[in-house]
N, C-alpha and C positions, 0 to 999 in steps of 0.2 A: 926730661930730667927725672931721675928715679925718685919716687916719693919716699921720704925718710920714714923709718919705723920706730916704734917704741922699743927701747933697749932695756930699761929698768925703771921700776917705780918703788920709791922708798918712803915710808912714813917716819918722820923725825918727831918724837914726842919730847917736848921741852918743859921743864919745871920752871915756872915763872915766879910764883910765890906760894905761900901756904894754901891759897884758895884756887890758883889758876894754873892750868896747863895749856900749852898751844900744841897743836898737831899740824906740822907742815909736810906737805907732799912734794917730794922731789922727783921729777920725771926727766930721764935722760933719753936722748934720741940717737939714732944711728949716725946722724950727721954731726954729732958732737954738741948739739944745742941742748940746753937744760931749761926746763920750765918749772915754776913753783906754783903751788896752790895751798889752800888751808882747809883743814877738816876739823877744827877744834870743837870738841864736845867734852867739857871738863871732866877730868878724872876717869877717862875711858881709854887712855892711851894703849894698853895692851890689846884691847878689843879692836881698836882702830888699826893697829899694826897687823893683827891677824886678818882682818878684812882686806886691808891693802895687799897683803901677800896673796890672798886668794884671788882677788880681782886682777892683780898683776899677772898671775899665771895665765889668765885669759887674754890679756892685752899685749904682752911682750911679742914682738914681731908683727903687730898690726900697724896700719898707717898712723903716723904721728900727726893726726889732723883733729881739729876741734870736735867734729861730730862723731869721732870713733867710739867714744864711750856710749852715747845714746844708741848708736846704730847696733853695737854688739850686744849690749846688755838688756835693752828693751825696758819694759816697765820695772819700776823699783818698788818692791813690795815688802822689803825685809826690815823696815824701820829706820829710825833717824840715823843710826851710826853707819849703816850701809850707804844711805843717801849722802852722809857727810863725806865719806871717802870718794864716792863717785863724783860729787860736786867738786872736791879738791882736785881730782884728776882732770876734770873738765877745765877748771881754771888753769892748771899747769899746761895743758895742751894749747890753750889760747896764748898763754905767756910765751911758750916755746915758738909758736907760729909768729908772734910779734917780733921776737928776736931774729927769727929766720928771715923775715921780710923787711926788717928794719922799721917797723911801724908800731905805734902804740895800740894796745888792745881796744881802746875806744874807737880808733879808726877802723879796725877789723870788724867791730860790731856794727858798723854803719855810720860812724862819725859822731863826734861830740856836738851837741847842740849849743853848748856853752863852754867857755874856757875856764869858768869858775862855777862851783856848785855850793849851795847852801848846806851848812852842817850845824849840828847841835852837840853840846857836850853832855855825855852821860857822866855825871859826877858821882854815881852811886858807889862804885868799887873803890875809888880813892878816898871815900869818906869812912875812915876807921872809927871816928867818934860819932856814934849814931844818935846824936842829939841835935836839937835845932842849931846850936852854935857850930857844930861840926859840918852840917850840910851848908850852912850859910858861908862858912869859910871856903869850902870847896867851890861854891858858886862864885864867890868873889874872885878867887884865883882863876877860874875859867874865864870870867869876864875880862880880867886883866890880860889873859892870853889871847884875846881877840874874839871870843865867843859872844854871841848875842842871844842864843837859845840854850836851855838847860833842862836836863831830865834827872829825876831822882826816883828811887823806889823805897819809900820810908816805912812801909808797913811790915816791918820785920816780925816774923813769928805768927802772923795772922793765919787763920784757916786751920787751927789745931782742933776745932770742935769745942773749944771752951768759950762760951758766949761772953762771960764776964771778962775773961782775959782779952778777947778780941775787942771789946769796948775800950779797954785801957790802951791797947796797941793802936787802935784806930785814932784815938785822941792824940797819942804821942806822934803818930805819923802826920796828922794834920798840923800839929805844932811845927814839925820839921818843914812841911810844905809852906806854911806861912812865913817861916824864917827865910826860906829861899826867895819867895816872892818879894819880901822886903829888901833882901840883899841886892837883888838885880833890878829892883825898882819898877818892874812891869810884869804882872802875873801872866799877861798874854804871851810871854816868852818862855813860860815854864810848862813842862810836861810832867805827868806823874804816872809811874808804872806800878800796877797792882799785882803783877805776877800771878794772875788767876786765883788770888787768895780769897775773894769775897763771896759771900752768899748774897742772895737777891736783895734783901732789905738794906744791907750795908752798901752794896753797889749803887742802889738808887740814892742813898744818902750822900755818897761821895760825888755822884753826878750833880746833885743840888749844890754841894759846897764848891765843886770845881767850876760850875757855871756862875755862881755868885762871884767867885774870884776872877773869872774870865780867863781860865787857863788855856793853853794852846791845845792840849788834848789830854784825855784819860786813856791809858793803855792797858789792855788785857784785864778787865775787871773780874771776869768769871771764867771758869774752864770752858774751852771751846769744843765741848762735846756736842754730839747731835742732840742729846737730850736738852741741852741748853740753847739750842737755836731759837726757840720762841722767846726765851728770856733775853738773848742778845738783841733780838729785834725790838723788844719793848725798851731795853736800855738805850738802843740807838734812837728810837723815836723820841724818847724823853730828852736825850741829849740834844737832838736836833731842835726840838721845841725851845730849848734853853740856849741855843747858839753855841753848843760845845761839840768838838770833834771827838770821836772814838777811834782808836787805832788797835790793830792786833794782827794775828796769824803768823807770828814769827817762827813757829815750829811746824807750820804746814810743809808738806814734803813734795807736793805736785799739784797740778791743776785740779785733780779730783778732790783734793783737800780744800782747795781755795774756792772752787765754784759755788758751793752752797752759801759761802759768806758773801760772795758777789751777788748771787741771785736773791739772797735773803736781805741784802742791804744791811748787813750787821755792822759795818764800819765805814767811816769816811776815808780812812787811811789804811792801806795794807802794808805790812812790814815783812816781805819775804827776805829770808836770809840766804845770801849767795852760797853759804856753806852747806845748806840743807835742801834747797829747792831745786838743785840740779845745775848749779853754777850759773853762768851768764845766760845760757839759752833758757834755763828755767825761770830766771828772774825776768827776762824779757817777755816770756810767754805770760807770766802773771800780770805784768804791766799792760800787755795788750788786752787781756781779758778785763782787767780793771777799767781800762779806758772806755770800754763799751758802756759802762755805767757811771762815767765821770767820777771815778774813785782815784784818789792820789796814791802814789807809791813813796814810801820812806823806808828804805832797806834797813833791816836789823843788822847791826854791825858793831857788837861790843867786844870783839876779840883781837887777834893779832894783826900785824902790819901787812901780811899778805892778803888776807881777806879784806882788809881796809882798802888796799890798792885796787883789788878787784871790784869792790863795791863802788869806789869812785869812778872807775872806768864804765861800768854798766849804768850807773846813775846818770852820767853825763849825756847819755843818748836816749833817755826815756822822755817822751813828750809829757807824761803825767807825773814826773818826778816832783816831789815836794821838798824834802830835806833828808840829809843822811846823818845817821848816828855816828859819833866818834867816841872812843873810850878815852876820857880825859884823865891823864896823869895817874893811871893805875900803876905803871911801872916804867922806869927809865929804859928798860930793855926794849920797849916798843921802838924807840929811836936808835938805840945802840945796835940792834940787830940789822938795821938797814943803813946806818950811817947818815940818816936823814932826820930832820925835824919837821913835824907838821906845822906849817905856818898858816895861821888862821887870821884873816883880815876881814873885819866887819862881818863876822859870821860866815865867811866863805873860804874855800880852799881852791887852789889851782888844780886843773886836770892835767896830769903829766903828758908831755909830748915826746917822751923817750920811748924806745922800743919795748914791747911787751907790757908788763905791769910797771915798768920803770924802777925795778928793785934790783939791788945787788946785795945779797945776804952775806953776813959775816960767818963763814964756815967754822972758824975757830970758836966763836961764841956758841954756835949751834952745838958743836962737840962738847963744849963745857956744860951746857944746859941740858943735854940730852939725857933722858931717863929710859931705861929698858923695860 
């Protein structure tokens, strides 16, 4: 049988709301099969489209097989946006292959270990009222929707270089954190994301507070630069003494980025993003490396429904998988684009058994939302 080839690759940039764009990769094959991936990196649509066009010129006519991207393009050294496009194309190739063979991507990747996986609700973006009551309301709604674990990023505006302002913002963020812990009734089900905003002294203070509360984890307390590797190790050691997890590396792009964090034991939980790390193959490679040091994987997944579907597929077959991020109630377009609703039961969701990523996208809605 003749191997199908790549016929076209298109980047669809969609305006979701004032803060959020999604970039969906559509890949069509010579046998009429279409696959979808996601390359979202907010407010970068024109650049993503240009990169997609450039890479497409190299790939059109090549075999429509999942390993084609990595085999043709080799090492990825041009930064996050090129990685995002390559990762999106890799996802789309797997999706197309699943439809071609009538198998879910999880099966193609080696088979799901579980028919349901644990998830947590990222309540940050749906919380427009950035005060304790606003975060508590979001957590309460997520709990009513079936979630058992919750994440917030309440330290808005920190890291500006204004020590007095940072003290005020830190206190306000802790108040929001306490409100969520009270709303859900168990601080052990709450994660806090710092978005690399802290300096050393504040990071250690937060670890003390988080450990006293008994939080599930603290995420990305300081910038993950080589200069901060010794600091990350000290923070990790202190957190471990206190019985607290640290999580990070959501913007790492390949194993070369990840390896120092594994070898340095900077984190208990690694958070590779399917959109940036090289798609499913990249995520699996990170998980395999992490497993050598008994480190868990909790994929970063705060964007659109295509990346979500891909993250579910790859999470389902990782032996060291811990829990998957889901974007809670940021926009109704998440469900409208696929005609599906995410059903969460006791903090878990089902792994789809339908071909490919299990998605049928609304092309009319894509056309309506598309921005040039």
